[in-house]
N, C-alpha and C positions, 0 to 999 in steps of 0.2 A: 497820299498812292491812293487816298481815297477820291481824288474828284477827278483823276484821269481815268477813261475807258477801259474798257476790258483788254479790245485791240491795241488802243496805245500803250497798253503795261505790256502786253506778248511781247512788240517789238521790242521795246526798249530790255525788256528781260533778256530776251534772245541775243540782241546785239551787245549786251553787257558778259552776256557767257562766249560769246564769238571774240573777243578780247583779252577773254582767260587765256594766257601763255599754257603753251601744251605740259609743260614740267610744270608747273603749277595744279593743273586739271589731274596730270597723274600722281602728285603727291596726295589730292583732297582725295583721290578714289584709292589711295592706299590707305591713305585716314579713316575711310569711311566699312571698307572691310576689316581693320582694327577694330574700330567701334560695334558691328555685326559680331564679331566674335568675342566681345564684351560683353554681349546681353544675358547677364543670369537671369531663369527667371522668365524671359521675355518670347526664348526657344528653347524650346527640350525637344530631345530625341521622338522621334516616333510623332511631332508636330505636323502638318503640312503649310508652306510659306507659299504664297505668291509674291514673286517679284518682276524682274523686269532686266529687257539687255539695254541700256544707254543707247542712244541713234546722238548722232554729230558729238555735242558739247552737255550734255545731260551728265550729270553725275551718276559716279557709281561704274565699275567693270564686270567681268567676267570673272574676276578672282570675289568680288560680294556673293557672288550667285555659289561658287568653291564650301563657302566661310556658310553659308546657308545651309546649302548641303549636308555640309559634314556638321552642322550641329541642329536639324531637325530632320536628316535624312528623305525630306520629299519639297520639292521644290517645283511648282506648277510656273509658267511662264506666259504672259496674254500671245493670242492670234487673234489679229485685227484680219477684220474684212467687211466690206460695205454689201448695201445690198444693190439692186438693180439701177436703183436710183445716185446710186452713191453714196446714201446716207448711211452714217454709221450703225452695225448689230453691238447686240452684247457681245465682249469676247469672248470668244473659247479659248481654252487651256491645255497646253502641252506639257507632257513631262520633263523638266530639263534632265538631260543626261549628256553630261561633258562631252566635251568633241563632234556633239550632232548638231546643232545650230544651222538652219540653213537660210540664204539671203530670203527676201519679202519685201514686199510694197510699203514705199515710203523709206527705206533704206534701212527698215527691222530687219532684226534678226528672231525664228523662228523657231521652237522644237518642230520635227518633222513626224507627221501622221502617227499614230492614229492621238485624235484630238478629246480631248474631253467638254463636254456640252458647258455652257456658259452659269450652269448653275453649280456647278463644279471651285467655285469662288467659298460654295459654303463649307466648305471643308478646310477652310485657311484660316490659323489663330492668329496671324501675322499677314498682314499685304502691304509692301512695299511700294508705294506711288508715285510715279513720275510726275515730276511737275516743276515749276518754273517758277512759283514761290505758294507760299504758306503764311498767312500773319496768326496770331497769337489768341486767336479765337477757332482756329479750325480751319478757317476757310483758304480751301486750295485754287491756285489759279493753273490752269491746267492749260495744255498747247491748243484749245478750242472746240478739237475737232468732236467730242462727247464722248468718247468710245466710254471711258471709267464713269461719266456720269449715268449712263444705259446699265451699268455693270455690276457699282457698289452697292445697289441695290438689293442683293441677294445676295450677299456679306452673310456670312453668320453676325449678328448685333451685337457680339459678346466681341471682335477680332478686333486688333487694335489697326489700326489706319496709320502709318506713316508716310507722310510727306519726305521723300529725299531732294533734299535743297543743300548749294553753295550758303554758308552762311551768314552772306550780304541779303538771301530770299528769303530769310524768315522775318519778314515784318511787322510793325503792327497792324496794320490795316489793309484788307483787300476787301472791293465791291462783290455783296456777295448778290445769289439770287437762289431763290427758295428752292430750286431744284439741287440744288448744294451741297453734296454731302460733309460734316465735318470732320476733319482728320483729330484723332486724338493725340498726334505726336508727330514729331520734323524729327527726320536724324540731319544733322550736320555734321560735314567734317572736324571738325574745333569743339560745336559744344554737344556733339554724341545724342543722343535720343534726349528730345525739350518733350515732355508734356504741354498738350495745347489743354491751353481753359476753355474751357465747352459749355459755354453757357455762362 
């Protein structure tokens, strides 16, 4: 994959996700929830976790959020906004409360106000990051808008950064850029939490 540009890789990965049958996607989401429920020592009562609501064919489910909320007690979800010129702003955050998500731009579901500032990400010990792919050295490929690139720099430096991907999307190598913040782990339906080789 290293010789292919990021835009082409994104197109390939998104097309592959769209070809996944609904029943396979549902089963993988169930498996991911089970993996999170078994993360002993990674998420504890009283922790803050940043997660996301999957859009389209992204791996995951609302059930994952419910598992995280039971285990930690506090789950923050991203609120994506842009500047007047449509440039992405750092993500703001809102508390996840089951049954209260509202429709937002780009097909997203977001928590209702009040929202927390971008700096709230620093409270999280675990951050689940939506990803199209991640490689074994921690390089993540996102959708390309840059919301997470602008947000992860404010995280707690000891937080676990977990790219949530399908099993075939954990790859050997992806093209990297200087601003990329490496993931510490990948979470896949079949392999569970996989530590990545950072450096």
